[in-house]
C-alpha positions as CSV (number, residue, x, y, z in Angstrom):
1,M,98.2,38.4,46.9
2,N,96.7,37.3,43.3
3,A,98.5,33.6,43.4
4,K,96.8,33.5,46.8
5,R,93.7,34.7,45.8
6,F,93.8,32.2,42.8
7,F,94.6,29.4,44.7
8,T,91.4,30.8,47.9
9,I,88.5,30.7,44.2
10,G,90.7,27.1,42.4
11,R,89.7,25.3,46.1
12,A,86.1,26.9,46.2
13,A,85.7,25.3,42.0
14,A,87.2,22.1,43.5
15,L,84.6,22.1,46.3
16,L,81.6,22.7,44.2
17,A,82.0,19.9,41.5
18,A,83.2,17.8,44.7
19,L,79.1,18.4,46.0
20,A,77.4,18.2,42.9
21,L,79.4,15.0,41.9
22,P,76.5,12.2,44.0
23,W,73.8,13.7,42.1
24,P,74.3,12.1,39.1
25,Y,75.0,9.2,40.5
26,A,71.7,9.1,43.1
27,S,69.4,10.6,39.7
28,T,71.0,7.3,37.6
29,A,70.4,4.8,41.2
30,Q,66.7,5.5,41.0
31,D,66.2,5.7,36.9
32,K,67.2,1.9,37.8
33,A,65.0,1.6,40.6
34,A,62.3,3.2,38.9
35,S,63.2,0.4,35.8
36,K,62.6,-2.2,38.0
37,A,59.7,-1.5,39.2
38,E,58.0,-0.6,36.1
39,P,58.1,-4.5,34.7
40,A,56.3,-4.9,37.6
41,G,53.6,-2.6,37.2
42,D,52.8,-3.7,34.0
43,A,52.7,-7.0,35.1
44,K,50.0,-6.6,37.3
45,G,47.9,-4.6,35.4
46,A,48.6,-6.4,31.9
47,G,47.4,-10.2,32.4
48,T,45.4,-12.3,34.7
49,K,48.1,-14.9,35.4
50,G,49.5,-13.4,37.7
51,Q,46.3,-12.0,39.3
52,S,45.4,-13.4,43.0
53,K,42.2,-11.2,43.3
54,P,39.6,-12.6,41.7
55,A,37.6,-10.2,38.7
56,L,33.5,-10.5,39.8
57,T,31.6,-12.8,41.3
58,V,29.5,-14.5,39.3
59,T,26.7,-17.1,39.4
60,L,27.1,-20.2,36.5
61,V,24.8,-21.8,34.5
62,Q,24.2,-24.8,32.3
63,P,23.0,-25.4,29.1
64,A,19.6,-26.3,29.3
65,S,17.8,-28.9,26.7
66,R,14.2,-27.5,26.0
67,D,11.1,-27.6,22.6
68,L,11.6,-24.8,21.0
69,P,9.2,-23.9,18.1
70,L,10.3,-24.1,14.5
71,R,9.1,-20.6,12.8
72,L,9.1,-19.5,8.9
73,V,9.4,-15.6,9.1
74,A,8.5,-13.7,6.0
75,N,7.2,-10.1,5.1
76,G,3.9,-8.8,2.9
77,S,1.4,-6.5,2.8
78,V,-2.3,-6.4,4.3
79,A,-4.9,-6.5,1.4
80,A,-8.5,-7.2,1.1
81,W,-10.2,-10.4,0.7
82,Q,-12.4,-9.3,-2.2
83,E,-13.1,-6.2,-3.5
84,A,-15.8,-5.6,-4.9
85,V,-16.6,-2.4,-7.4
86,L,-19.7,-0.9,-7.6
87,G,-21.0,1.6,-10.9
88,A,-23.5,3.0,-13.1
89,E,-25.7,0.7,-14.8
90,A,-27.5,3.3,-16.1
91,N,-26.4,5.6,-19.4
92,G,-26.5,9.2,-19.4
93,L,-28.3,9.9,-16.0
94,R,-27.2,12.2,-13.7
95,L,-26.2,11.9,-10.2
96,L,-28.5,13.3,-7.8
97,E,-27.9,11.3,-4.0
98,V,-24.7,10.2,-2.8
99,R,-25.2,8.3,0.2
100,A,-21.7,5.9,1.5
101,Q,-18.6,7.6,2.2
102,V,-15.3,6.2,2.5
103,G,-15.2,4.7,5.3
104,D,-18.4,3.3,5.4
105,A,-19.7,-0.1,7.0
106,V,-23.3,-0.8,4.7
107,R,-24.6,-4.0,4.5
108,R,-26.4,-5.8,0.9
109,G,-28.8,-4.0,-0.9
110,Q,-28.4,-0.7,1.8
111,V,-28.9,2.1,-0.6
112,L,-25.1,4.0,-1.7
113,A,-26.7,6.5,-4.6
114,V,-29.7,7.9,-6.3
115,F,-29.4,9.3,-10.0
116,A,-32.3,11.9,-11.6
117,S,-35.1,9.2,-12.6
118,E,-37.3,11.7,-14.5
119,T,-36.0,9.8,-17.9
120,V,-36.3,6.5,-17.5
121,A,-40.1,7.7,-15.5
122,A,-41.2,8.5,-18.9
123,D,-39.7,5.7,-20.9
124,L,-41.3,3.4,-18.3
125,A,-44.8,4.7,-18.5
126,Q,-44.7,4.9,-22.7
127,A,-43.3,1.3,-22.5
128,R,-46.9,0.3,-19.8
129,A,-49.1,2.4,-23.0
130,A,-47.1,0.3,-26.1
131,L,-47.7,-2.9,-24.2
132,A,-51.9,-2.3,-23.1
133,E,-51.4,-0.6,-27.5
134,A,-50.3,-4.5,-28.3
135,E,-52.2,-6.3,-25.8
136,A,-56.0,-4.9,-26.8
137,A,-54.3,-6.0,-30.7
138,H,-53.9,-9.6,-29.9
139,A,-57.3,-9.7,-27.8
140,D,-59.1,-8.2,-31.1
141,A,-57.1,-10.7,-33.6
142,K,-58.0,-13.6,-30.8
143,A,-61.6,-13.3,-31.0
144,N,-60.9,-12.6,-35.3
145,A,-59.6,-16.1,-35.3
146,E,-61.7,-17.2,-32.8
147,R,-64.7,-16.8,-35.5
148,A,-62.7,-17.4,-38.1
149,Q,-62.4,-20.7,-36.8
150,S,-65.3,-21.3,-35.8
151,I,-67.3,-20.7,-39.7
152,A,-64.2,-22.4,-41.5
153,G,-66.6,-25.1,-42.4
154,S,-69.2,-23.5,-43.6
155,G,-67.4,-21.7,-47.2
156,A,-68.5,-18.7,-45.5
157,L,-64.4,-18.0,-45.3
158,S,-61.8,-19.7,-47.1
159,T,-59.1,-21.7,-46.0
160,Q,-56.5,-18.7,-47.0
161,Q,-58.4,-15.5,-45.1
162,V,-58.3,-18.2,-41.7
163,A,-54.9,-18.7,-41.7
164,Q,-54.9,-14.9,-42.1
165,Y,-56.6,-14.4,-39.0
166,A,-54.9,-17.1,-37.1
167,T,-51.5,-15.3,-38.2
168,A,-53.0,-11.9,-37.2
169,E,-53.8,-13.3,-33.6
170,K,-49.6,-15.4,-33.4
171,T,-48.5,-11.8,-34.4
172,G,-50.3,-9.5,-31.6
173,L,-49.4,-12.2,-29.6
174,A,-45.7,-11.5,-30.3
175,R,-45.9,-7.3,-30.2
176,V,-47.2,-8.0,-26.6
177,E,-44.1,-10.3,-25.7
178,S,-42.0,-7.5,-26.9
179,A,-44.1,-4.6,-25.5
180,R,-43.8,-6.8,-21.8
181,A,-40.0,-7.1,-22.8
182,V,-39.6,-3.2,-23.4
183,L,-41.3,-3.0,-20.1
184,A,-39.5,-5.1,-18.0
185,A,-36.4,-2.8,-19.6
186,Q,-37.1,-0.2,-17.8
187,Q,-38.5,-1.3,-14.8
188,L,-35.0,-2.7,-14.8
189,R,-33.8,0.9,-15.8
190,M,-35.7,2.4,-12.8
191,T,-33.9,-0.1,-10.6
192,H,-30.7,1.1,-11.7
193,T,-31.5,4.2,-10.4
194,Q,-30.1,3.4,-7.6
195,V,-27.0,2.1,-6.5
196,K,-26.8,-0.4,-3.8
197,A,-24.3,-2.9,-2.0
198,S,-24.0,-5.7,-3.4
199,D,-22.5,-7.1,-0.6
200,D,-21.7,-6.7,3.5
201,G,-18.3,-4.6,3.7
202,V,-16.9,-1.1,4.2
203,I,-16.8,1.5,1.6
204,S,-13.2,1.8,0.8
205,A,-13.0,4.0,-2.5
206,R,-15.9,6.5,-3.7
207,S,-16.0,7.7,-6.7
208,A,-19.1,9.1,-7.2
209,T,-19.9,13.1,-7.2
210,V,-23.1,15.1,-7.1
211,G,-23.9,16.2,-10.4
212,A,-21.9,14.6,-12.7
213,V,-23.9,12.6,-15.8
214,V,-21.6,9.4,-15.8
215,P,-21.9,6.5,-18.6
216,Q,-22.8,3.1,-18.2
217,G,-20.4,1.1,-16.3
218,Q,-18.2,4.1,-14.1
219,E,-17.0,2.6,-11.1
220,L,-19.0,4.7,-8.5
221,F,-17.6,2.7,-5.6
222,R,-15.1,-0.3,-4.2
223,L,-17.0,-2.0,-1.4
224,I,-14.5,-4.5,1.2
225,R,-16.6,-7.5,0.8
226,K,-17.4,-8.6,4.7
227,A,-14.6,-6.3,5.8
228,R,-12.2,-9.1,5.6
229,L,-8.7,-8.8,5.6
230,E,-5.8,-11.2,4.3
231,W,-2.2,-11.1,4.5
232,R,-0.1,-11.5,1.7
233,G,3.4,-13.5,2.7
234,E,6.6,-13.3,0.7
235,V,8.2,-16.9,0.4
236,T,10.9,-17.9,-1.7
237,A,11.1,-21.1,-3.4
238,A,13.3,-23.0,-1.5
239,E,11.1,-22.3,1.6
240,L,7.7,-23.6,0.0
241,P,7.6,-27.2,0.5
242,R,7.3,-26.0,4.4
243,L,3.8,-24.4,4.4
244,K,0.9,-25.9,3.3
245,P,-3.1,-25.0,4.3
246,G,-3.7,-24.2,7.7
247,V,-0.7,-23.5,9.4
248,G,-1.1,-20.7,11.3
249,V,0.6,-17.1,11.6
250,S,1.4,-14.0,13.6
251,V,1.2,-11.4,11.6
252,V,2.0,-7.8,13.4
253,A,2.1,-4.2,11.8
254,T,3.7,-1.3,13.0
255,G,1.2,0.4,16.0
256,V,-1.0,-2.5,15.7
257,P,-1.2,-6.0,17.8
258,A,-0.6,-9.4,16.9
259,V,-3.4,-10.6,14.9
260,A,-3.6,-14.8,14.2
261,G,-4.6,-16.6,11.2
262,R,-4.5,-19.4,8.8
263,V,-2.9,-20.1,5.7
264,R,-5.6,-20.1,3.0
265,V,-4.3,-20.9,-0.3
266,I,-0.8,-20.9,-1.8
267,A,0.1,-19.2,-4.9
268,P,0.8,-22.3,-7.4
269,T,3.1,-20.0,-9.3
270,V,6.7,-18.6,-8.3
271,D,7.6,-15.1,-9.4
272,P,10.6,-14.8,-12.1
273,L,11.9,-11.9,-11.1
274,T,12.8,-11.9,-7.0
275,R,12.0,-16.1,-7.1
276,N,8.9,-15.6,-4.2
277,A,5.9,-16.5,-3.9
278,L,2.7,-15.5,-2.6
279,V,1.0,-17.3,0.7
280,Y,-3.1,-15.9,1.3
281,V,-3.2,-16.1,5.0
282,D,-6.8,-15.2,6.4
283,L,-7.7,-12.8,9.0
284,P,-10.5,-12.8,10.6
285,E,-9.7,-10.2,13.3
286,A,-7.4,-7.9,11.5
287,A,-10.2,-5.0,10.5
288,R,-11.0,-4.5,14.2
289,Q,-7.7,-4.9,15.6
290,G,-6.7,-1.6,13.8
291,Y,-5.4,-3.5,10.5
292,R,-5.8,-1.5,7.1
293,P,-5.1,-2.8,3.6
294,G,-1.8,-1.6,1.8
295,M,-0.2,-2.3,5.2
296,F,3.5,-4.0,5.5
297,A,3.3,-6.4,8.2
298,R,6.0,-9.2,9.0
299,G,5.3,-12.5,10.1
300,E,5.8,-16.1,11.5
301,F,4.2,-19.2,10.5
302,T,4.1,-22.0,13.0
303,L,5.5,-25.2,11.9
304,G,6.3,-27.0,15.1
305,A,8.9,-27.3,17.3
306,S,11.8,-29.3,17.7
307,G,14.6,-29.7,20.5
308,A,17.2,-27.7,21.8
309,L,20.4,-26.4,24.0
310,T,19.5,-23.3,25.0
311,L,20.8,-20.3,27.6
312,P,19.6,-17.5,28.9
313,Q,20.7,-14.5,26.8
314,D,22.2,-12.5,29.6
315,A,24.8,-15.2,29.1
316,V,26.1,-14.1,25.9
317,V,27.6,-11.3,25.0
318,M,27.9,-9.7,21.6
319,R,31.1,-8.4,20.6
320,D,32.4,-7.2,17.1
321,G,29.6,-9.2,15.3
322,F,30.4,-12.3,17.3
323,A,28.8,-14.4,19.9
324,W,30.5,-15.2,22.8
325,V,30.0,-16.6,26.1
326,Y,32.5,-17.3,29.2
327,R,33.1,-20.5,29.9
328,A,33.7,-21.5,34.1
329,G,36.9,-24.3,34.7
330,A,37.5,-26.3,37.6
331,A,36.9,-24.5,41.5
332,D,39.6,-24.3,44.2
333,A,38.2,-23.2,47.1
334,G,35.2,-20.7,45.5
335,L,37.8,-19.5,42.6
336,T,37.9,-20.4,39.0
337,R,39.5,-18.8,35.5
338,V,36.8,-18.1,32.7
339,A,37.9,-19.0,29.4
340,R,35.9,-16.9,26.4
341,I,34.3,-18.8,23.6
342,K,32.7,-18.5,20.4
343,V,28.8,-19.7,20.1
344,E,26.4,-20.2,16.8
345,L,23.2,-18.2,18.1
346,G,19.7,-20.5,17.2
347,R,16.1,-19.5,17.6
348,R,15.2,-17.1,20.3
349,V,11.9,-17.6,22.4
350,D,11.6,-15.5,25.4
351,D,14.7,-15.3,27.6
352,R,16.1,-17.6,26.0
353,I,18.6,-18.3,23.0
354,E,19.8,-21.4,21.6
355,V,23.5,-22.1,21.0
356,L,23.7,-24.5,17.9
357,S,27.3,-24.9,18.6
358,G,30.5,-24.2,20.6
359,L,29.5,-25.2,24.0
360,K,28.5,-29.4,26.0
361,P,25.9,-29.7,28.1
362,E,27.6,-30.0,30.7
363,D,29.5,-27.0,30.1
364,R,29.4,-24.3,32.7
365,V,29.0,-20.6,31.5
366,V,29.0,-17.4,33.7
367,A,25.2,-16.9,33.7
368,A,25.2,-13.3,33.5
369,G,27.9,-9.7,34.0
370,A,29.7,-11.4,31.0
371,A,30.1,-8.0,29.7
372,F,32.3,-6.5,32.4
373,L,35.5,-9.8,32.2
374,A,37.6,-10.9,29.7
375,D,39.8,-13.8,28.8
376,G,41.4,-15.3,31.7
377,D,40.3,-13.9,34.0
378,L,39.7,-15.4,37.4
379,V,35.9,-15.1,38.8
380,K,34.3,-15.4,42.4
381,V,31.8,-18.3,42.2
382,A,28.8,-17.2,44.1
383,R,26.5,-20.7,46.0
C-alpha cells in the first residue's frame, strides 16, 4: 500500500514538472523577440536617416543683399549745455523775498530775489549829499580862480596866489569826481539788492532762504541757460577717428522717447584711466521730451551705410550662445533634409539681421520654425 502510494505521488510530481517545463522556454522566446524589436524601435526614434515622414513643413529663404546703416553705440549722461550761477553781489544784506523756485522758467532780467535795501538807501542818500557838497565847493573854487585870473595882470595878486586859486579849482573838481564815483557805487549796490536772471533758462537749484544775511558771492540760484541740454557720450580712443562734428546721433533714455542730436565738439583729450574721450552732442528738443540733467542715456552715431548679406531674424536660432541656421539641401518630390550651420551675426535693423560668415548668397535656409528642427531632419518645402 505504501509502495503504491509512493508511486502515485512520483507520477504526479513528474507530470507537474512536465507541465512547468515550457514556461522558461516560452519566456526565453519572448525575451528574444523583444530584444530583436527594441533596436528597431531605437533606430526609428534616434536618427533621421531612416525617417520617411517629414518633421515639419517649412518655407525657404535665401540671404538678401541690403544696405544697412553703419552705427557706433556709446553710453553717456545728459547734462546742461551751460549752467549759470547767480549769487549775492551785495555784502551783508538780509534776504527779504525769494520769487523763483526750482523748475521755474525765467526770462533774462527777471527778478528772482530781493534784499532789504534800507541800509543801501541811507548810504545812497549820504553819497548824493556828499556829491552836492563837493559840487558847491568846486563851483566856489572855480569862481575864485576865474576872478584871480582876471586881475592877474594888475598886480593885485601875486603869481603864487593866482596859482593857488587855480589849484583849488582843480582840487574841487577832483572831489566832485570822487563823490560821483561814490554815488555810482551806492547806486550799483542798490541794483544789487535785486538778484536778476542773467539769461533765459530754467532754475535748476536754489539755496536762497528768506531772512538769511548772506555774504558777497554766495550762490543763491543755478540756471540752465536757454533750457538747453546736451549728451556727453564716452567713446574709446580707437573709435574717435570715425567721428567728427556734425555727425547725427540718436539718443534714448529709459522712460522718455528718443531724440535726435548732432555732434558739437569732440574732447581734445582722452582720460588716462578709462582711455575714453567725451563727445558733446547738442539735443535741442531734449528738455521738451522730458530729459533731465544727470540722466543716463544711450546714443547711436550714424556713420553712413554699407552693403550686407541679411536674413530674417526668425531664420536664426540661438543655442548655447551661438547662432545657427538650417540650410536646406536639394529637394526631391518636395522633401529635403536640413543641415545645421553655425553663422556669425552683425548688425540688426528692423526684422533683418546681418550674416557675416557661414552662408553663401545662393544658400537656402529655413525661414521660420527652425527652433523645432534638428540637424539632418527631413522637411517638406511649402510652395
